[in-house]
C-alpha positions as CSV (number, residue, x, y, z in Angstrom):
1,M,-7.0,-27.4,46.1
2,K,-4.7,-24.3,45.2
3,N,-3.6,-21.8,47.5
4,F,-5.3,-18.1,46.7
5,V,-2.9,-15.1,46.2
6,K,-5.6,-12.2,46.7
7,M,-5.1,-8.8,45.0
8,A,-7.3,-5.8,44.7
9,L,-9.4,-6.2,41.0
10,A,-7.4,-2.4,39.2
11,T,-10.5,-0.4,38.3
12,A,-8.4,2.7,37.0
13,L,-10.6,2.5,33.8
14,L,-13.8,1.9,35.6
15,I,-16.4,3.8,36.8
16,S,-19.1,2.9,39.0
17,I,-22.5,3.1,38.5
18,G,-25.4,1.6,40.6
19,G,-22.5,-1.1,41.9
20,A,-22.0,-1.7,38.5
21,A,-19.0,-0.8,36.6
22,Y,-18.6,0.2,33.0
23,A,-15.9,0.9,31.0
24,Q,-15.8,4.5,29.4
25,P,-17.0,4.3,25.5
26,P,-14.2,4.8,22.7
27,A,-13.3,8.1,22.0
28,H,-15.0,10.3,19.3
29,A,-17.8,6.7,19.3
30,G,-21.4,7.3,18.0
31,K,-24.4,6.9,20.0
32,D,-28.2,6.2,19.3
33,G,-30.5,4.7,21.3
34,H,-29.1,1.2,21.5
35,G,-26.0,2.4,22.4
36,Y,-22.6,3.2,21.2
37,F,-20.9,2.3,17.4
38,V,-17.7,3.3,15.3
39,S,-18.3,6.4,13.5
40,G,-18.0,6.5,9.8
41,Q,-18.2,2.8,9.7
42,I,-20.7,0.4,8.9
43,L,-20.8,-3.4,7.8
44,V,-22.5,-4.3,5.1
45,K,-23.5,-7.9,3.5
46,P,-24.5,-8.3,-0.3
47,R,-26.7,-11.1,-1.3
48,A,-25.3,-13.9,-3.1
49,G,-24.3,-13.8,-6.5
50,V,-23.8,-9.6,-6.6
51,A,-20.8,-9.1,-8.8
52,E,-17.8,-7.4,-6.9
53,R,-17.7,-4.1,-9.5
54,V,-21.5,-3.6,-9.0
55,L,-21.4,-3.7,-5.3
56,Q,-18.5,-1.3,-5.4
57,N,-20.3,1.2,-7.4
58,I,-23.5,0.7,-5.0
59,F,-20.8,1.9,-1.9
60,S,-19.3,4.3,-3.9
61,G,-23.3,6.0,-4.5
62,E,-23.6,6.3,-1.1
63,E,-20.5,8.0,-0.1
64,G,-19.0,4.3,1.3
65,I,-15.6,2.8,0.2
66,Q,-14.9,-0.6,1.5
67,S,-11.9,-0.6,3.6
68,R,-12.0,-4.1,5.0
69,A,-14.0,-7.4,4.0
70,I,-14.9,-10.7,6.6
71,D,-14.0,-12.5,3.1
72,K,-15.6,-16.0,4.8
73,I,-18.7,-15.0,5.4
74,N,-18.8,-12.1,3.0
75,V,-19.1,-9.0,5.0
76,R,-18.3,-5.5,4.2
77,I,-16.4,-3.0,6.4
78,V,-17.4,0.4,4.6
79,R,-16.1,3.4,5.5
80,V,-19.0,6.5,5.3
81,P,-19.1,9.8,6.4
82,E,-19.5,10.3,10.2
83,G,-23.3,11.9,10.7
84,K,-25.0,9.5,7.6
85,E,-24.4,6.1,9.1
86,Q,-28.2,5.6,9.7
87,M,-29.3,6.9,6.3
88,I,-27.2,5.4,4.7
89,I,-28.1,1.9,6.1
90,E,-31.5,2.3,5.5
91,R,-31.2,3.1,2.0
92,L,-28.8,0.3,1.4
93,S,-31.3,-2.3,3.0
94,K,-33.9,-1.4,0.6
95,N,-31.3,-2.4,-1.6
96,P,-32.5,-5.7,-3.3
97,R,-28.7,-6.4,-3.7
98,I,-27.8,-6.0,-0.1
99,E,-28.6,-9.0,2.7
100,F,-28.0,-6.4,5.6
101,A,-27.2,-3.7,6.4
102,E,-25.8,-2.5,10.1
103,L,-24.1,-0.4,12.1
104,D,-20.3,-1.3,13.2
105,R,-21.8,-1.5,17.1
106,Y,-19.2,-1.3,20.2
107,A,-19.9,-4.2,22.2
108,E,-18.8,-3.3,26.6
109,P,-17.6,-5.6,28.8
110,V,-19.9,-7.0,31.8
111,F,-18.3,-7.3,35.2
112,I,-18.5,-6.5,38.0
113,P,-15.7,-5.8,40.8
114,D,-15.9,-7.7,44.3
115,D,-14.7,-8.1,47.3
116,P,-10.7,-9.8,46.1
117,L,-10.7,-11.7,49.9
118,Y,-13.8,-14.0,49.1
119,P,-11.7,-17.0,50.4
120,S,-12.6,-19.7,47.6
121,Q,-13.9,-20.3,44.0
122,W,-17.5,-21.9,45.4
123,H,-18.4,-22.2,41.9
124,H,-16.5,-25.3,41.2
125,P,-18.2,-27.6,44.0
126,K,-21.6,-26.0,42.7
127,I,-21.2,-26.8,38.9
128,G,-19.1,-30.5,40.1
129,A,-16.1,-29.4,38.4
130,A,-13.8,-31.8,40.8
131,V,-16.0,-34.5,40.0
132,A,-15.8,-34.1,36.2
133,W,-11.9,-33.7,36.8
134,D,-11.4,-37.1,37.6
135,I,-12.6,-38.0,34.2
136,T,-10.7,-35.3,32.2
137,Q,-9.0,-31.9,33.4
138,G,-9.1,-31.0,29.3
139,D,-7.5,-32.3,26.5
140,P,-4.7,-29.5,25.2
141,G,-5.8,-30.6,21.9
142,V,-8.9,-28.7,22.5
143,I,-8.4,-24.7,22.0
144,S,-10.2,-22.2,23.6
145,A,-10.2,-19.0,22.3
146,T,-10.6,-15.7,24.2
147,L,-11.9,-13.0,22.2
148,D,-11.2,-9.8,24.4
149,S,-8.8,-7.4,25.4
150,G,-6.0,-9.9,25.4
151,V,-4.4,-12.3,28.1
152,D,-1.4,-11.7,30.0
153,G,1.3,-13.6,27.9
154,T,3.3,-13.9,31.2
155,H,0.6,-15.1,34.0
156,P,2.2,-18.1,35.6
157,D,-1.7,-19.6,35.9
158,L,-1.9,-18.9,31.9
159,A,1.3,-18.6,30.3
160,P,2.5,-22.5,29.6
161,H,-1.1,-23.0,27.9
162,I,-1.5,-20.2,25.6
163,V,-1.1,-20.8,22.0
164,S,-0.6,-18.2,19.3
165,G,-3.3,-15.7,18.7
166,W,-4.4,-12.9,16.5
167,N,-4.8,-9.1,17.5
168,C,-7.6,-8.4,15.5
169,Y,-7.4,-4.2,16.8
170,G,-4.5,-3.8,15.5
171,N,-4.2,-5.9,12.4
172,N,-0.8,-8.0,14.5
173,F,-0.2,-10.7,16.4
174,N,1.0,-8.8,19.9
175,T,-2.4,-10.0,22.5
176,S,-1.2,-8.6,25.2
177,D,-3.8,-7.5,27.7
178,V,-4.2,-3.3,27.6
179,Y,-7.5,-3.7,29.5
180,G,-7.7,-6.5,32.0
181,H,-10.8,-7.9,31.3
182,G,-9.3,-10.6,29.1
183,T,-7.0,-12.0,31.7
184,K,-10.2,-12.7,33.8
185,V,-12.2,-14.5,31.2
186,A,-9.6,-16.5,29.9
187,G,-8.7,-17.3,33.8
188,A,-12.0,-18.7,34.5
189,T,-12.4,-21.2,31.3
190,A,-8.8,-22.2,31.4
191,A,-6.1,-21.5,34.2
192,I,-3.8,-24.0,34.9
193,G,-5.0,-26.5,37.7
194,N,-3.0,-28.6,40.4
195,N,0.4,-26.5,40.4
196,A,0.0,-25.1,44.0
197,V,-0.3,-21.7,42.1
198,G,-3.1,-19.1,42.3
199,V,-6.7,-20.7,41.0
200,S,-8.2,-23.0,38.3
201,G,-10.1,-22.8,35.4
202,V,-13.0,-24.5,34.5
203,A,-11.0,-26.9,31.7
204,P,-7.4,-26.6,33.5
205,N,-5.8,-28.4,30.9
206,V,-7.3,-26.8,27.6
207,K,-5.6,-24.6,25.7
208,I,-6.3,-20.8,25.5
209,M,-5.9,-19.1,22.1
210,P,-5.9,-14.5,22.5
211,I,-7.9,-12.2,20.3
212,R,-7.7,-8.9,20.9
213,V,-10.7,-7.5,19.7
214,T,-10.8,-4.2,22.1
215,G,-8.6,-1.3,22.3
216,T,-7.2,0.1,25.5
217,D,-10.6,1.1,26.2
218,G,-12.4,-2.2,26.6
219,W,-14.8,-1.9,24.0
220,A,-15.1,-4.3,21.1
221,S,-16.5,-3.5,17.7
222,T,-19.1,-5.8,15.8
223,S,-16.3,-6.0,13.1
224,C,-13.8,-7.4,15.2
225,L,-15.6,-9.7,17.3
226,A,-16.9,-11.3,13.8
227,N,-13.3,-11.1,12.0
228,G,-12.4,-12.6,15.7
229,L,-14.0,-15.8,15.4
230,V,-13.4,-16.7,11.6
231,W,-9.8,-16.2,12.9
232,A,-10.5,-18.5,15.7
233,A,-12.3,-21.2,13.7
234,D,-9.3,-20.9,10.8
235,H,-6.8,-21.7,13.7
236,G,-8.2,-24.6,15.4
237,A,-10.3,-23.5,18.2
238,R,-13.0,-25.5,19.1
239,I,-14.4,-23.2,21.8
240,A,-15.0,-19.2,21.8
241,N,-15.9,-16.9,24.6
242,M,-17.0,-13.3,23.7
243,S,-17.8,-11.5,27.0
244,F,-19.2,-8.7,26.2
245,A,-23.2,-7.3,26.2
246,N,-25.5,-8.2,23.3
247,T,-23.1,-10.2,21.0
248,H,-25.8,-12.2,20.3
249,T,-28.0,-9.3,18.6
250,Y,-25.2,-8.4,15.7
251,S,-26.2,-10.2,12.6
252,S,-22.0,-10.1,11.5
253,V,-21.1,-12.2,14.7
254,N,-24.0,-14.2,14.3
255,A,-22.9,-15.0,10.4
256,S,-19.0,-15.4,11.7
257,A,-20.7,-17.9,15.2
258,G,-21.8,-20.0,11.9
259,Y,-18.9,-20.1,10.3
260,M,-17.2,-21.2,13.2
261,R,-20.5,-23.9,14.3
262,D,-20.2,-25.4,10.4
263,R,-16.4,-26.3,11.5
264,G,-17.3,-28.2,14.7
265,G,-16.5,-24.8,17.3
266,I,-19.0,-23.8,19.4
267,V,-19.5,-20.1,20.6
268,F,-20.4,-19.1,24.2
269,G,-21.5,-15.3,24.8
270,S,-22.6,-13.1,27.5
271,A,-26.2,-12.2,28.6
272,G,-25.1,-9.1,29.7
273,N,-25.3,-6.7,33.0
274,Y,-28.7,-4.7,32.5
275,G,-31.2,-6.9,34.7
276,T,-33.8,-6.7,31.9
277,D,-35.4,-8.9,29.0
278,D,-33.1,-8.0,25.7
279,G,-36.3,-8.3,24.1
280,Y,-34.1,-10.7,21.2
281,P,-34.5,-14.1,19.6
282,D,-32.6,-16.5,20.6
283,A,-29.4,-16.9,18.5
284,P,-28.7,-20.2,17.1
285,N,-24.9,-20.1,16.8
286,I,-24.0,-18.7,19.9
287,I,-24.8,-20.0,23.6
288,T,-26.1,-17.1,25.6
289,V,-25.4,-17.4,28.9
290,S,-26.9,-15.8,32.0
291,A,-25.7,-15.5,35.6
292,T,-26.3,-17.3,39.0
293,G,-24.7,-16.9,42.2
294,S,-24.3,-19.5,45.2
295,S,-27.7,-20.1,45.8
296,D,-28.7,-20.7,42.3
297,I,-30.5,-17.8,41.8
298,K,-30.2,-15.4,39.2
299,A,-28.0,-12.7,40.0
300,G,-30.2,-9.4,39.8
301,W,-28.2,-7.4,37.4
302,S,-28.0,-10.5,35.1
303,S,-29.8,-9.8,31.5
304,F,-32.2,-12.5,30.1
305,G,-34.9,-12.9,27.6
306,N,-35.7,-15.4,24.8
307,S,-32.2,-15.3,23.9
308,V,-30.7,-17.0,27.0
309,D,-29.7,-20.5,26.6
310,I,-27.9,-21.7,29.6
311,A,-27.1,-20.1,33.1
312,A,-23.5,-20.6,35.2
313,P,-22.2,-19.0,37.8
314,G,-21.3,-15.1,37.9
315,V,-20.8,-13.9,41.2
316,S,-17.8,-13.4,43.1
317,I,-15.7,-15.8,40.7
318,Y,-12.0,-15.9,41.7
319,T,-9.8,-15.8,38.7
320,T,-6.5,-14.5,37.0
321,A,-6.1,-10.6,37.0
322,N,-3.4,-8.7,34.6
323,G,-0.2,-8.4,35.7
324,G,0.4,-12.3,37.6
325,G,-2.1,-11.5,40.2
326,Y,-5.6,-12.9,41.2
327,S,-9.0,-11.1,42.0
328,A,-12.5,-12.0,42.5
329,A,-15.4,-10.7,39.7
330,S,-19.0,-10.9,39.4
331,G,-21.0,-10.6,36.0
332,T,-21.8,-12.3,32.9
333,S,-18.6,-11.9,31.5
334,L,-17.4,-14.8,34.3
335,S,-20.2,-16.5,34.1
336,S,-19.8,-17.2,30.0
337,P,-16.3,-18.5,30.5
338,V,-17.3,-20.7,33.2
339,A,-20.2,-22.5,31.1
340,A,-17.0,-22.4,28.4
341,G,-15.0,-24.5,29.9
342,V,-17.6,-27.2,30.9
343,G,-18.0,-27.3,27.0
344,A,-14.3,-27.7,26.5
345,L,-14.2,-30.7,29.3
346,I,-17.5,-31.9,27.1
347,L,-15.0,-31.6,23.9
348,S,-12.2,-33.3,26.0
349,A,-13.8,-36.6,26.9
350,N,-15.4,-37.1,23.5
351,P,-13.5,-35.0,20.6
352,A,-15.6,-36.6,18.2
353,L,-18.8,-34.5,19.2
354,S,-19.9,-32.4,16.8
355,A,-21.4,-28.4,18.1
356,D,-24.7,-29.4,18.2
357,D,-23.7,-32.7,20.5
358,V,-22.1,-30.6,23.2
359,E,-24.5,-28.1,22.9
360,T,-27.5,-30.5,23.4
361,I,-25.1,-32.4,26.4
362,L,-25.0,-29.1,27.9
363,E,-28.6,-28.4,27.7
364,T,-29.5,-32.0,28.6
365,T,-27.7,-31.8,31.4
366,A,-28.1,-28.6,33.4
367,V,-29.8,-28.6,36.5
368,D,-33.3,-27.2,35.8
369,L,-33.8,-23.9,37.9
370,G,-36.6,-21.2,37.8
371,D,-39.9,-22.7,36.1
372,P,-39.8,-26.7,34.6
373,G,-38.0,-27.2,31.6
374,Y,-36.6,-24.2,29.7
375,D,-37.5,-20.6,30.7
376,I,-36.2,-16.7,30.2
377,Y,-33.4,-16.7,33.2
378,Y,-31.9,-19.7,33.4
379,G,-32.2,-21.2,30.1
380,H,-32.2,-24.6,30.4
381,G,-31.0,-24.5,33.8
382,R,-27.6,-24.1,35.3
383,V,-24.7,-26.1,33.9
384,D,-23.6,-29.2,35.5
385,A,-20.1,-29.9,34.8
386,A,-20.0,-33.6,36.4
387,A,-23.2,-34.9,34.6
388,A,-22.0,-33.4,31.0
389,V,-18.7,-34.8,31.2
390,Q,-20.3,-38.3,32.0
391,M,-22.7,-38.4,29.2
392,A,-19.9,-37.1,27.1
393,L,-18.2,-40.3,27.5
394,T,-21.2,-42.3,26.2
395,Y,-23.0,-39.8,24.1
396,Q,-24.1,-41.4,20.9
397,P,-25.4,-39.0,18.0
398,P,-28.2,-39.5,16.4
399,V,-28.3,-42.1,13.1
400,R,-27.1,-40.9,10.1
401,D,-29.3,-38.6,8.8
402,T,-30.8,-39.4,5.6
403,I,-33.8,-37.3,4.9
404,A,-33.3,-34.6,2.0
405,P,-34.5,-31.4,3.1
406,T,-37.7,-29.2,1.7
407,V,-36.9,-26.4,-1.0
408,A,-38.8,-24.1,-2.6
409,V,-38.5,-20.8,-5.0
410,D,-40.8,-18.4,-3.4
411,T,-40.1,-15.1,-5.2
412,P,-40.5,-14.2,-7.9
413,S,-43.6,-16.4,-8.6
414,A,-44.4,-18.6,-11.9
415,G,-44.8,-16.7,-15.1
416,S,-44.1,-13.2,-13.7
417,T,-41.9,-10.7,-15.5
418,V,-38.9,-9.7,-14.4
419,A,-36.1,-6.8,-14.9
420,G,-32.9,-5.9,-13.5
421,T,-31.4,-7.1,-10.5
422,V,-34.2,-9.6,-8.8
423,V,-34.8,-10.8,-5.4
424,V,-34.7,-14.6,-5.5
425,D,-36.1,-16.0,-2.1
426,A,-36.3,-19.5,-1.2
427,T,-37.3,-21.7,1.9
428,A,-35.6,-24.5,2.9
429,N,-36.1,-27.1,6.0
430,D,-34.6,-30.0,7.2
431,N,-34.9,-32.2,10.3
432,I,-31.6,-31.5,11.4
433,G,-30.4,-28.0,9.5
434,V,-29.7,-27.1,6.2
435,T,-26.5,-26.3,5.4
436,K,-26.2,-23.9,2.1
437,V,-28.9,-23.4,-1.0
438,D,-27.9,-23.2,-4.4
439,L,-29.7,-21.2,-7.1
440,Y,-29.3,-22.4,-10.9
441,V,-30.2,-20.4,-13.6
442,N,-31.4,-22.3,-16.5
443,G,-29.8,-25.1,-14.7
444,A,-26.4,-23.4,-14.4
445,F,-25.0,-22.8,-11.0
446,Y,-25.5,-19.2,-10.1
447,A,-24.7,-18.6,-6.4
448,T,-24.8,-19.8,-2.6
449,D,-26.3,-18.8,0.5
450,T,-25.0,-20.4,3.7
451,S,-27.6,-18.7,6.0
452,A,-31.5,-18.7,6.4
453,P,-33.2,-16.3,5.3
454,Y,-31.9,-17.9,1.8
455,S,-31.9,-14.9,-0.3
456,F,-30.0,-14.0,-3.7
457,A,-29.6,-11.0,-5.6
458,W,-30.2,-12.1,-9.6
459,D,-28.2,-9.8,-12.6
460,T,-30.5,-10.2,-15.4
461,A,-29.1,-7.6,-17.1
462,S,-26.8,-9.8,-19.4
463,L,-30.0,-12.2,-20.4
464,G,-31.9,-9.2,-22.2
465,N,-34.9,-10.7,-22.9
466,A,-35.2,-14.1,-22.3
467,D,-37.7,-16.8,-20.5
468,V,-35.5,-18.5,-17.9
469,T,-36.0,-21.4,-15.2
470,L,-35.3,-21.1,-11.9
471,A,-34.3,-24.0,-9.5
472,A,-33.0,-23.8,-6.2
473,H,-30.7,-26.8,-4.6
474,A,-30.6,-27.5,-0.6
475,Y,-28.1,-29.4,0.9
476,D,-27.9,-30.7,5.0
477,A,-24.9,-31.1,7.2
478,A,-25.3,-35.2,5.9
479,G,-24.7,-34.5,2.5
480,N,-28.4,-34.7,1.5
481,K,-30.0,-32.8,-1.4
482,A,-33.0,-31.8,-2.8
483,V,-34.0,-29.8,-5.3
484,S,-37.2,-27.4,-6.0
485,S,-39.3,-27.4,-8.7
486,G,-38.6,-25.2,-11.5
487,V,-39.9,-21.2,-11.8
488,S,-40.1,-20.1,-15.1
489,V,-40.3,-16.3,-15.4
490,H,-39.9,-13.9,-18.5
491,V,-36.9,-11.8,-18.7
492,R,-37.5,-8.3,-20.2
493,N,-35.2,-5.8,-19.8
494,V,-35.0,-4.6,-23.3
495,V,-37.8,-2.5,-24.8
496,D,-38.2,-4.1,-28.2
497,T,-39.7,-2.0,-31.1
498,T,-38.1,-3.7,-33.7
499,P,-40.6,-5.9,-35.8
500,P,-40.3,-9.1,-37.4
501,V,-39.1,-9.4,-41.0
502,V,-41.7,-11.5,-42.7
503,T,-40.8,-13.3,-46.5
504,I,-43.6,-15.4,-48.2
505,S,-40.7,-17.5,-50.5
506,E,-44.2,-19.5,-52.7
507,P,-45.8,-18.7,-54.4
508,A,-44.1,-15.4,-56.0
509,N,-46.3,-12.5,-56.0
510,G,-48.7,-11.9,-58.8
511,A,-48.4,-15.7,-60.0
512,T,-50.7,-17.8,-61.3
513,I,-51.5,-20.5,-59.9
514,S,-53.5,-23.9,-60.8
515,G,-54.2,-27.5,-60.6
516,R,-55.7,-28.8,-57.7
517,N,-53.3,-27.6,-54.6
518,T,-50.5,-25.2,-54.0
519,T,-48.3,-24.9,-51.4
520,I,-47.8,-21.8,-49.3
521,S,-44.5,-21.1,-47.5
522,A,-43.7,-18.3,-45.3
523,S,-40.6,-17.8,-42.7
524,A,-40.0,-15.2,-40.2
525,T,-36.9,-13.4,-38.4
526,D,-37.0,-11.0,-35.8
527,N,-34.4,-9.7,-33.3
528,L,-35.0,-11.5,-30.2
529,G,-37.4,-14.6,-31.8
530,V,-40.5,-14.9,-33.4
531,S,-43.0,-16.0,-31.5
532,A,-46.0,-17.0,-33.4
533,M,-47.2,-16.6,-37.2
534,R,-50.7,-16.8,-38.9
535,L,-51.6,-17.4,-42.6
536,F,-54.8,-15.7,-44.1
537,I,-56.2,-16.3,-47.7
538,D,-58.7,-13.6,-48.6
539,G,-58.9,-12.2,-45.1
540,S,-59.5,-15.6,-43.3
541,L,-57.6,-17.3,-41.1
542,V,-56.5,-20.6,-42.3
543,A,-53.2,-21.7,-40.4
544,S,-51.1,-20.6,-37.5
545,S,-47.7,-21.9,-36.4
546,S,-45.2,-21.2,-33.4
547,G,-42.0,-20.0,-34.2
548,G,-40.4,-18.9,-37.3
549,S,-42.0,-20.9,-40.3
550,L,-45.1,-21.6,-41.3
551,S,-46.2,-24.1,-44.3
552,Y,-49.8,-24.7,-45.9
553,N,-51.2,-26.7,-48.4
554,W,-53.6,-24.7,-50.3
555,N,-56.6,-26.6,-51.8
556,L,-57.6,-25.1,-55.1
557,R,-60.4,-27.1,-55.8
558,K,-63.3,-25.0,-55.2
559,V,-61.3,-21.6,-55.5
560,A,-63.0,-19.1,-57.7
561,D,-60.8,-18.6,-60.9
562,G,-59.4,-14.5,-60.3
563,T,-57.2,-12.9,-58.0
564,H,-56.8,-13.5,-54.2
565,S,-54.4,-12.2,-51.4
566,I,-52.3,-14.0,-49.5
567,H,-51.2,-12.5,-45.9
568,V,-48.8,-13.7,-43.4
569,E,-48.5,-12.2,-40.1
570,A,-45.8,-12.8,-37.6
571,T,-45.7,-11.7,-33.6
572,D,-42.1,-11.5,-31.5
573,A,-42.2,-11.9,-27.9
574,S,-42.5,-8.6,-27.1
575,A,-45.9,-8.3,-29.1
576,N,-44.4,-5.9,-32.3
577,V,-46.4,-7.5,-35.1
578,A,-45.4,-7.3,-38.6
579,S,-47.1,-8.6,-41.7
580,Q,-47.0,-9.3,-46.3
581,L,-49.4,-9.7,-48.4
582,I,-48.9,-10.7,-51.9
583,E,-51.9,-11.3,-54.4
584,V,-51.9,-14.9,-56.8
585,I,-54.0,-15.3,-59.7
586,K,-56.2,-18.4,-60.3
587,G,-56.5,-19.6,-63.6
588,G,-57.5,-17.1,-66.8
589,G,-58.5,-14.3,-63.9
590,S,-57.3,-11.0,-63.4
591,T,-54.0,-9.8,-64.5
592,G,-53.8,-7.1,-61.4
593,G,-51.2,-7.9,-58.7
594,G,-49.4,-5.9,-55.5
595,G,-46.6,-6.5,-54.1
596,G,-45.1,-6.9,-50.7
597,G,-45.8,-4.8,-47.9
598,G,-47.6,-5.6,-44.5
599,G,-50.9,-5.9,-43.0
600,K,-53.4,-4.5,-45.5
601,G,-50.8,-2.5,-47.4
602,G,-47.7,-3.0,-45.7
603,P,-45.7,-4.4,-42.8
604,K,-47.1,-3.4,-39.8
605,N,-46.0,-3.1,-36.0
606,R,-47.9,-2.8,-32.6
């Protein structure tokens, strides 16, 4: 075992509140009933299919200017007037082209300074770490990203295993720890073991990727957390940890966690140190961790609720400290990286495992605490590294999925009339999970949505007036595909007041007809299309057709000599009506005639 170098935890940037230490919020931060947020900045995700020009016009109409974008999840960081953030969010949320808009909230670090003289890392034997280390102490090919205040890159228990990271806060590659929180978190996961120095992390041989997401105040913005997860996923991280309160409640962060999960990575987050039920549902892409003590009882300050997936030790955890030292600390800021370390050991034992496999192993092998089965305090139980690594060695993923998803277009409904920007909602379900849903318009691909609820902003302006069939294609992770039934709708963007033009080509107006039969031929044209034609002889309907042509063989044997009227009427898709009336003479009857025109005297519209 290691010898512990004992140093007091620096608390210069902390204030003590009821035994817990909290960082001062960033200067000029906004505040509402749910906490602090970045003043004058919001996060917006447009629905799939919204044109960039249209989106920027929406922003400018709300006094907003896009400053940056998290391209991989299509979330835009938008500057807006300070004090108007919530009002603009409410308006944007009602816009059918917007999937969500939210404040760029600050997430606070969640740890409690503790007695630095505590003599050992009690949590390792509690979770069976030594047994797990007989199998693997971590594979250097597994990278664990620490999204935090940076990491002390000169610390002897961390430096040899640090890989290049990123500073989202400053948009550079300086990942030095500016607050002291991130070095503690990184050490809990992956401080180097068996080197006769300091402490050991749960997965002492994995690599550490520092992602700095805070300023010197220790608070992380939602936008930096979301950006950091995308960067980590794109640069090979299989594990990511966020030791901040309530990260599982932010839509943008959940979207980024889903992006990482789709690439084989798994994200861990702190439940929080408020000691209350956070009231939020489970975030499917984030493993949310509550904290336990040495007696396997939840820490009184550890938050709980339906969002909690598992528990891990988080009281008096000895770990690395900024400046090359060591200290003990408590909080879900420590329980989350301990759980992340177990996840790293699982992947080290079996790198072929998927993120779903890792989560299944973590939850299946966890020591059940509290009420039998899942509960809101411990989730599926307290992590057990020994059992988890053993299961990982022989774990057989489920048999390849051959079951296609089910998918349907819910809105608009079949036969409805739509115009402008239309919200198209689809429902897709799968026995394993849907990876994306594509919208097709008249058989042509239109847009993709990769996360439920599946919703698209369909711009119909270019279609004018048309009948259109919508369909959704759903895919699962195994590549199985399903296609919904088509939903036909009427697009009516143009107020059409132009009637058709009707032409009776034969017989000619005023012509004399004879014999047994004569052919009546007529046609109609329209700017948007003719839907129907009708033929009247002497006021009686004798024939009809769909489309713009009509032909009728008129039997003259029982037709009296004299003048007769032929009236052809055409209707377009907008219900405009026009007609032409001619007169013909049978045999030696009257020679009177009358020229074209419509509807009993000339073309008519209605």
